[in-house]
C-alpha positions, -999 to +999 in steps of 0.1 A: +000+000+000+013+034-009+012+064+014-005+091-005+001+128+002-015+161-008-002+196-003-018+229+004-001+263+007-002+291+032+015+324+023+028+353+043+045+384+030+069+404+051+072+441+047+085+469+069+052+488+070+019+470+076-006+480+049-040+469+039-041+451+006-069+448-020-079+414-032-060+420-064-029+430-046-032+399-023-035+377-053-004+392-069+017+389-038+005+354-031+016+343-066+051+359-061+057+344-027+044+310-038+068+310-068+095+292-048+074+261-043+066+258-080+101+242-078+099+222-047+080+195-030+077+175+003+098+144+009+091+122+039+103+090+055+091+067+082+073+033+087+050+022+059+013+031+064-006+006+085-042+007+097-032-005+131-011+025+140-010+062+136+014+075+110+048+084+124+070+102+098+096+129+094+096+152+065+118+177+046+115+196+014+133+190-019+142+216-046+142+205-082+168+220-105+185+213-138+220+230-142+225+217-178+231+180-172+197+168-163+174+172-133+187+169-097+171+172-063+186+193-036+178+191+001+198+195+033+224+170+045+206+167+079+175+155+062+192+125+046+211+120+079+177+117+096+167+090+071+200+071+078+194+072+115+158+058+112+170+032+087+196+020+112+169+015+138+144-002+114+152-015+079+115-012+070+117+026+068+104+041+035+114+073+017+089+090-006+084+121-028+049+133-035+019+110-037+034+076-044+070+078-056+088+056-031+126+049-035+158+044-016+175+078-016+209+064-009+209+047-043+204+080-060+226+102-037+252+121-057+268+141-030+264+148+007+282+176+025+272+179+062+293+210+068+275+230+040+243+211+049+236+202+013+227+169-003+220+162-040+202+134-058+201+121-094+166+125-108+175+115-144+162+080-138+130+075-157+111+064-127+123+093-105+116+118-133+080+111-127+083+132-095+087+163-117+059+183-133+057+203-164+032+229-151+025+247-118+017+245-089+046+223-079+076+201-088+087+221-118+124+218-126+142+252-123+167+259-151+188+289-144+203+307-173+236+313-155+253+291-129+267+295-103+245+323-090+260+356-078+269+361-042+242+371-017+248+403+003+232+419+033+203+440+021+194+417-008+157+410-010+144+374-008+115+374-032+103+339-024+111+310-002+090+280+009+088+246+024+066+221+042+067+224+081+061+191+098+040+208+125+013+215+098+011+179+086-024+166+088-034+129+086-064+125+063-066+087+066-044+058+076-026+060+043-029+097+033-013+128+047-019+165+039+012+186+037+007+224+042+033+246+027+044+280+041+058+305+016+073+339+024+085+368+004+099+404+004+123+397+033+157+414+034+189+395+040+202+405+074+236+389+072+256+368+048+288+348+046+305+328+019+285+297+028+251+308+041+230+338+047+203+347+073+170+365+072+145+375+099+109+367+096+097+401+110+064+386+122+053+420+134+050+432+098+036+400+082+008+404+058-013+373+054-024+370+018-034+333+020-069+337+035-058+313+063-067+323+099-040+344+115-038+320+144-027+292+120+005+312+112+016+315+148+040+287+153+078+284+160+086+250+146+097+251+110+112+216+109+103+202+075+110+233+055+147+222+053+157+219+016+131+244+004+141+267-025+150+304-019+150+330-047+166+365-045+152+394-065+177+408-090+173+438-112+153+420-139+150+384-128+147+360-099+178+340-090+178+307-072+205+310-045+201+283-019+179+261+003+164+266+037+188+250+062+176+257+098+155+281+119+166+299+151+136+306+172+153+330+197+156+358+171+132+344+145+161+338+121+161+316+090+194+302+078+199+295+041+226+272+027+241+286-005+236+264-035+265+278-055+287+249-044+265+225-064+281+217-098+260+210-129+264+172-125+251+175-089+285+170-071+292+195-044+326+213-043+338+235-015+356+265-029 
């Protein structure tokens, strides 16, 4: 029996001044902030579904990208490490993308770099390519015109980022789970290094354009968003620059691992 999954999306927009938006403006900002998850989807692992027990799974997010040598998946190293740990405890653990694509990620692992918190997977296999879509809303393969991307600097504007927090997972039945996505946009980079950068959520100035109750956005556990795509606004285009790595609740900071270390063939090289 396959474990099926669905996804739904919540959106917030961060801006320095809280303003009231018309329905048309909300729709426009929702589309922009959701853009990131046109190119990402949930991945999850745990015991196979069983009517006799409640589902116990862990999840992350995978970004889909083609750098000129075929599609690859990017997530965080700590996500695949979590799978390895569960697999050591129970050989029956499954790993799945989307509704029904179950596979052993270690067989398709190209490179894993714990220090950079990046892991890449070969999606050129015909069966795994089925995880990709050719139209929105999700699992589209991003094909940048130039790679690697330019460096990220303090003050750059994150136009769109997103992922699938585990705290918002909702069991629908014994073999079906709903994954709710959170996307976020118009947030400035607060600090940057050669390997990662940081942004603050600025909750006090969020504008909810999703229509979801405000109370549903008040949570501090963003585990599951790891591996989600992050796009920076450039002068005339959006640039994919990294994946969500971790969240620091003390100061509401989101850390993003730079993707520029990923080569076109999916290998990871530290400069």
